[in-house]
Each structure stands twice: as C-alpha cells, then as structure tokens.
C-alpha beads as a LAMMPS data file, in Angstrom:
LAMMPS data file: protein, C-alpha beads

290 atoms
289 bonds

1 atom types
1 bond types

-500.0 500.0 xlo xhi
-500.0 500.0 ylo yhi
-500.0 500.0 zlo zhi

Masses

1 110.0

Atoms # bond

1 1 1 -432.316 486.908 390.243
2 1 1 -431.148 484.303 388.046
3 1 1 -427.305 487.258 387.722
4 1 1 -427.787 487.598 391.402
5 1 1 -427.523 483.019 391.724
6 1 1 -424.705 483.266 388.602
7 1 1 -422.594 485.320 390.743
8 1 1 -422.500 483.600 393.515
9 1 1 -421.844 480.411 391.843
10 1 1 -418.862 481.786 390.074
11 1 1 -417.293 484.114 392.925
12 1 1 -417.336 480.409 395.286
13 1 1 -415.585 478.350 391.622
14 1 1 -413.401 481.448 392.247
15 1 1 -412.815 480.993 395.774
16 1 1 -412.527 476.521 395.501
17 1 1 -409.982 477.766 393.014
18 1 1 -407.423 480.189 395.080
19 1 1 -407.675 477.386 397.947
20 1 1 -406.234 475.042 395.584
21 1 1 -402.327 478.037 395.965
22 1 1 -402.962 479.414 399.682
23 1 1 -403.143 475.342 400.238
24 1 1 -400.321 474.672 398.154
25 1 1 -398.508 476.949 399.803
26 1 1 -399.295 476.151 402.864
27 1 1 -397.108 472.226 401.860
28 1 1 -394.577 474.391 400.418
29 1 1 -394.408 475.911 404.736
30 1 1 -393.413 471.771 405.572
31 1 1 -397.404 471.348 406.390
32 1 1 -398.683 468.645 406.477
33 1 1 -401.361 467.714 403.217
34 1 1 -403.520 466.330 405.681
35 1 1 -403.290 468.810 408.816
36 1 1 -404.051 471.829 405.739
37 1 1 -407.286 469.742 404.689
38 1 1 -408.751 469.544 408.615
39 1 1 -408.677 473.116 408.983
40 1 1 -409.976 474.083 405.699
41 1 1 -412.748 472.056 407.330
42 1 1 -412.677 472.305 410.359
43 1 1 -413.020 476.920 409.832
44 1 1 -416.098 475.712 407.295
45 1 1 -417.601 473.182 410.561
46 1 1 -417.504 476.145 412.475
47 1 1 -419.174 479.034 409.874
48 1 1 -422.166 475.617 408.912
49 1 1 -422.444 475.862 412.623
50 1 1 -422.962 479.383 412.946
51 1 1 -425.173 479.152 409.793
52 1 1 -427.558 476.227 411.533
53 1 1 -427.860 477.683 414.542
54 1 1 -428.980 482.134 412.698
55 1 1 -431.656 479.877 410.787
56 1 1 -432.898 477.349 413.552
57 1 1 -436.457 476.069 413.484
58 1 1 -438.177 473.342 414.932
59 1 1 -437.703 471.856 410.864
60 1 1 -433.654 471.636 410.751
61 1 1 -433.890 469.772 413.621
62 1 1 -435.823 466.705 412.515
63 1 1 -434.170 463.589 413.546
64 1 1 -434.068 461.204 409.969
65 1 1 -432.063 457.590 409.920
66 1 1 -431.320 458.974 406.396
67 1 1 -431.228 462.441 406.609
68 1 1 -427.971 461.258 409.044
69 1 1 -426.630 458.581 407.044
70 1 1 -426.305 460.785 403.475
71 1 1 -425.115 463.320 405.247
72 1 1 -422.220 461.071 406.815
73 1 1 -421.000 459.272 403.144
74 1 1 -420.912 463.255 402.448
75 1 1 -418.924 463.918 405.021
76 1 1 -416.718 460.405 403.738
77 1 1 -416.781 462.080 401.074
78 1 1 -415.896 465.651 401.326
79 1 1 -413.222 464.746 404.121
80 1 1 -411.184 462.008 400.926
81 1 1 -411.578 464.579 398.353
82 1 1 -409.965 467.605 400.325
83 1 1 -407.270 464.836 401.082
84 1 1 -406.140 463.845 397.526
85 1 1 -406.975 466.866 395.400
86 1 1 -403.960 468.615 398.255
87 1 1 -401.860 465.423 397.904
88 1 1 -402.740 465.357 393.905
89 1 1 -401.444 469.375 393.790
90 1 1 -397.909 468.482 396.491
91 1 1 -396.854 465.326 393.549
92 1 1 -398.504 467.571 390.275
93 1 1 -399.430 470.836 389.906
94 1 1 -402.412 472.735 391.191
95 1 1 -403.761 472.452 387.356
96 1 1 -403.430 468.896 387.121
97 1 1 -404.567 468.408 390.103
98 1 1 -408.010 470.433 389.957
99 1 1 -408.407 469.640 386.593
100 1 1 -408.262 465.657 387.348
101 1 1 -410.629 466.503 390.247
102 1 1 -412.927 467.132 387.885
103 1 1 -413.829 464.162 386.307
104 1 1 -416.120 463.453 389.087
105 1 1 -419.160 463.837 386.698
106 1 1 -417.714 460.686 385.302
107 1 1 -417.713 458.532 388.493
108 1 1 -421.277 459.665 389.070
109 1 1 -421.549 458.169 385.412
110 1 1 -420.074 455.225 385.690
111 1 1 -421.209 454.564 389.141
112 1 1 -425.220 455.157 388.194
113 1 1 -424.208 451.942 385.079
114 1 1 -423.668 450.099 387.603
115 1 1 -426.173 450.930 390.803
116 1 1 -428.878 450.621 386.815
117 1 1 -430.224 454.069 387.811
118 1 1 -428.903 455.407 384.553
119 1 1 -429.314 453.638 380.829
120 1 1 -425.898 453.497 379.687
121 1 1 -426.117 455.452 375.723
122 1 1 -423.762 455.947 373.168
123 1 1 -423.736 459.957 373.784
124 1 1 -422.410 459.043 377.560
125 1 1 -419.771 456.594 376.820
126 1 1 -418.492 459.191 374.307
127 1 1 -418.370 461.265 377.352
128 1 1 -416.140 459.241 379.397
129 1 1 -413.454 458.143 376.456
130 1 1 -413.079 461.555 375.652
131 1 1 -412.188 462.600 380.051
132 1 1 -410.081 459.227 379.362
133 1 1 -408.782 460.772 376.109
134 1 1 -407.962 464.336 377.545
135 1 1 -406.117 462.509 380.600
136 1 1 -404.445 460.789 378.864
137 1 1 -402.549 463.811 377.470
138 1 1 -402.424 466.131 380.134
139 1 1 -400.500 463.507 382.155
140 1 1 -398.692 462.714 379.108
141 1 1 -399.285 459.102 379.643
142 1 1 -399.495 458.411 376.069
143 1 1 -395.892 458.065 375.704
144 1 1 -393.494 457.106 378.286
145 1 1 -390.771 459.120 377.421
146 1 1 -393.136 462.315 378.242
147 1 1 -395.327 461.278 380.877
148 1 1 -395.078 464.393 382.917
149 1 1 -397.011 463.504 386.326
150 1 1 -396.020 461.287 388.397
151 1 1 -398.270 458.061 389.488
152 1 1 -398.874 459.726 392.267
153 1 1 -399.863 462.481 391.692
154 1 1 -402.539 461.071 388.933
155 1 1 -404.159 458.258 391.075
156 1 1 -405.075 460.883 393.951
157 1 1 -406.407 463.433 391.940
158 1 1 -408.484 460.816 389.894
159 1 1 -409.252 460.042 394.128
160 1 1 -409.701 463.360 394.870
161 1 1 -412.583 462.857 391.777
162 1 1 -414.433 459.859 393.200
163 1 1 -414.616 461.365 396.862
164 1 1 -416.470 464.633 394.584
165 1 1 -418.502 462.769 392.961
166 1 1 -419.315 460.499 397.133
167 1 1 -420.007 463.727 398.117
168 1 1 -422.954 464.780 395.031
169 1 1 -424.415 462.137 395.805
170 1 1 -424.532 461.993 399.514
171 1 1 -424.831 465.631 400.048
172 1 1 -428.016 465.035 396.887
173 1 1 -429.828 462.744 398.953
174 1 1 -429.292 464.131 402.047
175 1 1 -430.783 467.745 401.200
176 1 1 -433.397 465.937 399.980
177 1 1 -434.920 464.990 403.505
178 1 1 -432.928 467.959 405.567
179 1 1 -431.933 471.546 404.662
180 1 1 -428.313 472.772 402.873
181 1 1 -427.089 474.019 406.248
182 1 1 -428.170 470.444 408.182
183 1 1 -426.670 468.804 405.775
184 1 1 -422.966 470.365 406.085
185 1 1 -423.069 470.944 409.462
186 1 1 -423.608 467.369 409.886
187 1 1 -421.776 466.343 406.792
188 1 1 -417.902 468.444 408.372
189 1 1 -418.782 467.224 411.696
190 1 1 -417.708 463.670 410.732
191 1 1 -415.634 465.220 408.042
192 1 1 -413.211 465.936 411.325
193 1 1 -414.122 463.329 413.279
194 1 1 -412.074 461.417 410.294
195 1 1 -409.634 463.782 409.819
196 1 1 -408.924 463.547 413.134
197 1 1 -407.827 459.917 413.091
198 1 1 -405.434 460.561 410.206
199 1 1 -403.898 464.081 411.106
200 1 1 -400.453 464.564 412.477
201 1 1 -402.008 465.492 416.484
202 1 1 -399.254 467.869 417.609
203 1 1 -398.826 469.749 414.280
204 1 1 -402.347 470.014 414.241
205 1 1 -401.984 471.269 417.734
206 1 1 -398.432 474.169 416.113
207 1 1 -401.094 474.968 413.797
208 1 1 -403.040 477.436 416.533
209 1 1 -398.713 478.980 417.615
210 1 1 -398.459 479.129 414.617
211 1 1 -397.144 482.127 412.341
212 1 1 -399.281 481.138 409.519
213 1 1 -402.339 480.502 411.477
214 1 1 -403.743 483.482 409.237
215 1 1 -403.126 481.295 405.875
216 1 1 -405.803 478.368 407.082
217 1 1 -408.459 480.885 408.575
218 1 1 -408.227 481.962 405.404
219 1 1 -407.960 478.582 403.432
220 1 1 -411.419 477.620 405.466
221 1 1 -412.873 480.497 405.137
222 1 1 -412.411 480.541 401.598
223 1 1 -412.234 477.381 400.413
224 1 1 -415.254 475.840 402.443
225 1 1 -416.884 478.304 405.132
226 1 1 -418.004 480.570 402.905
227 1 1 -417.975 479.561 399.195
228 1 1 -420.088 476.614 399.714
229 1 1 -422.818 479.332 401.689
230 1 1 -422.309 480.962 397.864
231 1 1 -422.408 477.735 396.238
232 1 1 -426.229 476.313 397.671
233 1 1 -427.703 480.014 397.966
234 1 1 -426.289 481.010 394.356
235 1 1 -427.633 477.131 392.524
236 1 1 -431.118 478.170 394.740
237 1 1 -431.155 481.148 392.380
238 1 1 -429.897 479.901 388.513
239 1 1 -430.713 476.589 386.416
240 1 1 -428.022 473.310 387.416
241 1 1 -426.809 474.550 383.740
242 1 1 -426.311 477.690 384.444
243 1 1 -424.876 476.501 387.038
244 1 1 -422.723 473.255 385.812
245 1 1 -421.410 475.840 383.017
246 1 1 -419.752 478.735 385.442
247 1 1 -418.525 476.030 387.803
248 1 1 -415.596 475.287 385.279
249 1 1 -414.276 479.067 386.697
250 1 1 -412.662 476.424 389.574
251 1 1 -409.597 474.553 387.007
252 1 1 -409.289 477.942 385.399
253 1 1 -408.753 480.116 388.595
254 1 1 -406.466 477.320 390.552
255 1 1 -404.161 476.814 386.849
256 1 1 -404.163 480.614 386.585
257 1 1 -402.242 481.014 390.164
258 1 1 -400.966 478.560 389.864
259 1 1 -399.335 479.471 386.613
260 1 1 -399.135 483.309 387.719
261 1 1 -397.737 483.149 392.082
262 1 1 -396.483 479.738 391.824
263 1 1 -394.597 479.746 388.766
264 1 1 -396.101 476.783 387.239
265 1 1 -396.268 475.699 383.818
266 1 1 -398.379 473.151 380.846
267 1 1 -397.369 472.472 378.122
268 1 1 -399.604 473.351 374.467
269 1 1 -400.712 469.220 374.817
270 1 1 -401.232 469.970 378.418
271 1 1 -403.349 472.505 377.974
272 1 1 -405.653 470.626 375.136
273 1 1 -405.786 468.349 377.020
274 1 1 -407.324 469.783 380.001
275 1 1 -409.469 471.351 377.266
276 1 1 -410.638 468.124 376.352
277 1 1 -411.346 467.062 379.633
278 1 1 -413.286 470.515 380.496
279 1 1 -415.418 470.177 377.923
280 1 1 -416.654 466.941 377.704
281 1 1 -417.755 467.362 382.224
282 1 1 -419.445 470.937 380.724
283 1 1 -421.503 469.153 377.617
284 1 1 -422.120 466.556 379.830
285 1 1 -423.456 467.904 383.473
286 1 1 -425.524 470.657 380.392
287 1 1 -426.772 467.649 378.838
288 1 1 -428.139 465.862 383.114
289 1 1 -429.626 468.680 383.828
290 1 1 -431.337 469.464 380.940

Bonds

1 1 1 2
2 1 2 3
3 1 3 4
4 1 4 5
5 1 5 6
6 1 6 7
7 1 7 8
8 1 8 9
9 1 9 10
10 1 10 11
11 1 11 12
12 1 12 13
13 1 13 14
14 1 14 15
15 1 15 16
16 1 16 17
17 1 17 18
18 1 18 19
19 1 19 20
20 1 20 21
21 1 21 22
22 1 22 23
23 1 23 24
24 1 24 25
25 1 25 26
26 1 26 27
27 1 27 28
28 1 28 29
29 1 29 30
30 1 30 31
31 1 31 32
32 1 32 33
33 1 33 34
34 1 34 35
35 1 35 36
36 1 36 37
37 1 37 38
38 1 38 39
39 1 39 40
40 1 40 41
41 1 41 42
42 1 42 43
43 1 43 44
44 1 44 45
45 1 45 46
46 1 46 47
47 1 47 48
48 1 48 49
49 1 49 50
50 1 50 51
51 1 51 52
52 1 52 53
53 1 53 54
54 1 54 55
55 1 55 56
56 1 56 57
57 1 57 58
58 1 58 59
59 1 59 60
60 1 60 61
61 1 61 62
62 1 62 63
63 1 63 64
64 1 64 65
65 1 65 66
66 1 66 67
67 1 67 68
68 1 68 69
69 1 69 70
70 1 70 71
71 1 71 72
72 1 72 73
73 1 73 74
74 1 74 75
75 1 75 76
76 1 76 77
77 1 77 78
78 1 78 79
79 1 79 80
80 1 80 81
81 1 81 82
82 1 82 83
83 1 83 84
84 1 84 85
85 1 85 86
86 1 86 87
87 1 87 88
88 1 88 89
89 1 89 90
90 1 90 91
91 1 91 92
92 1 92 93
93 1 93 94
94 1 94 95
95 1 95 96
96 1 96 97
97 1 97 98
98 1 98 99
99 1 99 100
100 1 100 101
101 1 101 102
102 1 102 103
103 1 103 104
104 1 104 105
105 1 105 106
106 1 106 107
107 1 107 108
108 1 108 109
109 1 109 110
110 1 110 111
111 1 111 112
112 1 112 113
113 1 113 114
114 1 114 115
115 1 115 116
116 1 116 117
117 1 117 118
118 1 118 119
119 1 119 120
120 1 120 121
121 1 121 122
122 1 122 123
123 1 123 124
124 1 124 125
125 1 125 126
126 1 126 127
127 1 127 128
128 1 128 129
129 1 129 130
130 1 130 131
131 1 131 132
132 1 132 133
133 1 133 134
134 1 134 135
135 1 135 136
136 1 136 137
137 1 137 138
138 1 138 139
139 1 139 140
140 1 140 141
141 1 141 142
142 1 142 143
143 1 143 144
144 1 144 145
145 1 145 146
146 1 146 147
147 1 147 148
148 1 148 149
149 1 149 150
150 1 150 151
151 1 151 152
152 1 152 153
153 1 153 154
154 1 154 155
155 1 155 156
156 1 156 157
157 1 157 158
158 1 158 159
159 1 159 160
160 1 160 161
161 1 161 162
162 1 162 163
163 1 163 164
164 1 164 165
165 1 165 166
166 1 166 167
167 1 167 168
168 1 168 169
169 1 169 170
170 1 170 171
171 1 171 172
172 1 172 173
173 1 173 174
174 1 174 175
175 1 175 176
176 1 176 177
177 1 177 178
178 1 178 179
179 1 179 180
180 1 180 181
181 1 181 182
182 1 182 183
183 1 183 184
184 1 184 185
185 1 185 186
186 1 186 187
187 1 187 188
188 1 188 189
189 1 189 190
190 1 190 191
191 1 191 192
192 1 192 193
193 1 193 194
194 1 194 195
195 1 195 196
196 1 196 197
197 1 197 198
198 1 198 199
199 1 199 200
200 1 200 201
201 1 201 202
202 1 202 203
203 1 203 204
204 1 204 205
205 1 205 206
206 1 206 207
207 1 207 208
208 1 208 209
209 1 209 210
210 1 210 211
211 1 211 212
212 1 212 213
213 1 213 214
214 1 214 215
215 1 215 216
216 1 216 217
217 1 217 218
218 1 218 219
219 1 219 220
220 1 220 221
221 1 221 222
222 1 222 223
223 1 223 224
224 1 224 225
225 1 225 226
226 1 226 227
227 1 227 228
228 1 228 229
229 1 229 230
230 1 230 231
231 1 231 232
232 1 232 233
233 1 233 234
234 1 234 235
235 1 235 236
236 1 236 237
237 1 237 238
238 1 238 239
239 1 239 240
240 1 240 241
241 1 241 242
242 1 242 243
243 1 243 244
244 1 244 245
245 1 245 246
246 1 246 247
247 1 247 248
248 1 248 249
249 1 249 250
250 1 250 251
251 1 251 252
252 1 252 253
253 1 253 254
254 1 254 255
255 1 255 256
256 1 256 257
257 1 257 258
258 1 258 259
259 1 259 260
260 1 260 261
261 1 261 262
262 1 262 263
263 1 263 264
264 1 264 265
265 1 265 266
266 1 266 267
267 1 267 268
268 1 268 269
269 1 269 270
270 1 270 271
271 1 271 272
272 1 272 273
273 1 273 274
274 1 274 275
275 1 275 276
276 1 276 277
277 1 277 278
278 1 278 279
279 1 279 280
280 1 280 281
281 1 281 282
282 1 282 283
283 1 283 284
284 1 284 285
285 1 285 286
286 1 286 287
287 1 287 288
288 1 288 289
289 1 289 290
C-alpha cells in the first residue's frame, strides 16, 4: 500500500514537470500564457466534476460557508500558480520557473510566522536563508554582469510559489471540512471564472478549432486533471514526509524536459543553486511533517 502511494505521488510530480514543457511548446507556437493556463484548469475542472459525480453522496453535498471560502481561496491560489508559472517559463526557462515555484514552503513558513501559527526558530530562518542563497546562485543575482534570468522571470517564478502557498493553505483547510473531490471541484470552478476575466476570449475560442487542441487537452489531463487525482489518492497511502521528498521529482523532470527536448541549459553555478533550493525545501518539508 505504501509503495502504491509513493508511486502515485511520483507519477503526479512527473506529470506536473512534463506540463511545464507542454506549456512551453504552446507558448512557442504563439499561444498566450493566460489562455494556456485557462485550458489547463478547465480540462481539470471537468475531470474533478466527473470524480465528484462518481463519488456523489449526501456527505459530498454538505453546505458549509467555511468550505466554500477556503476552496475559493484555493482556486485563487491555483489560478495564480498556473499563470505565473507559465509567465516565468516564458521569461526564463522551465528549470528556473519550476525551482522558483518550489519556494512555496518558505512562503507558507513566513505567513505562519506573521499569523503566529508557527514559532520562529533558528532552523527555520536557516532554511529561509538557504533558499535565498539558492535563488541568488540560480538567477545570477550575485553579479550584475552574470545575471542570467530576467527580473520578470524571477518575479513571476516567486509569484507562482506564493500562489502555490495560498493554494496549500486553502486546500488543507477546505479538505479538513469536506472531501478532496468537492474541494477541487469548487476550487477549479473558481479558477475558470477568474481566468475568464483575464484571458483573451477570442484566442480562447480559437483553441477549440485549432490544430493544437490536442496539446491543450493533454496539458489539462497531465498537468492538473489526472495528476491531482493521483496526488490526492497517493498522499493518503504514504506519509507526508515521503510525499514531500517524492514531489521534488517535478522540478527535476521539468529541467530534464527543458534540457533534452527544448535545448535549455544551466551553468554549474545555477545547478548548484537549484540543488541548494531543492535540498533545503526537502529538509524543511521533512522536518515540518515529522
């Protein structure tokens, strides 16, 4: 049972890593990042709605204002996460964007400090410093001459991480009230409504008759629909510590996809910075869930 859980979490992380590459392919074809994000979430919403209906019972339909509020907050978070992630890929590389997105646990930690949910310790501040050091090395910010990632790439990558932290807060609180399929259905319905306000409606409509519709459907299924279902089922069958470590497969998969198929390259210093970030986040996640 434990190995099944680890396998499902790893499969979800691999799918998320691949989704960055699919998004990059679509952006290279001229599609807008917000439209790409919208279809990723819209296809996922259909998957979650089907899952909700298949598992429908009276408990699924429980009405709780707190459930809806937290699920809506999760929807705002995932909308920001998907959109900023693709914008960061467009402005930098998949490897940089995926790694910066994984700074989310640090944002969770800082928010917990501000809300007095967690106590400040030297270990936690050490983790924050480690992530900052990794970001400086990854982006080349230590020298104006060697700065290898645009400000937009860094800002949107960190915004993706902050949005991911918001999703984590919303999803955890909503799932403690209702079940995951209800939470994900509400969250991604909110996601669709939010991105409809910002997406180019004409371009979004053109996707339906375009030759790239297959890529959009694949992105939605791999990047959110099936992967989130795998993750939710998998995390129930393994420990949070193991799941935190296995989820680090995502930035590695994204980096390999960019290197092997899209021609992205990283310097030795950037790889070292990426390693510091991933190692620090892994240690922090393990310690937090122990």
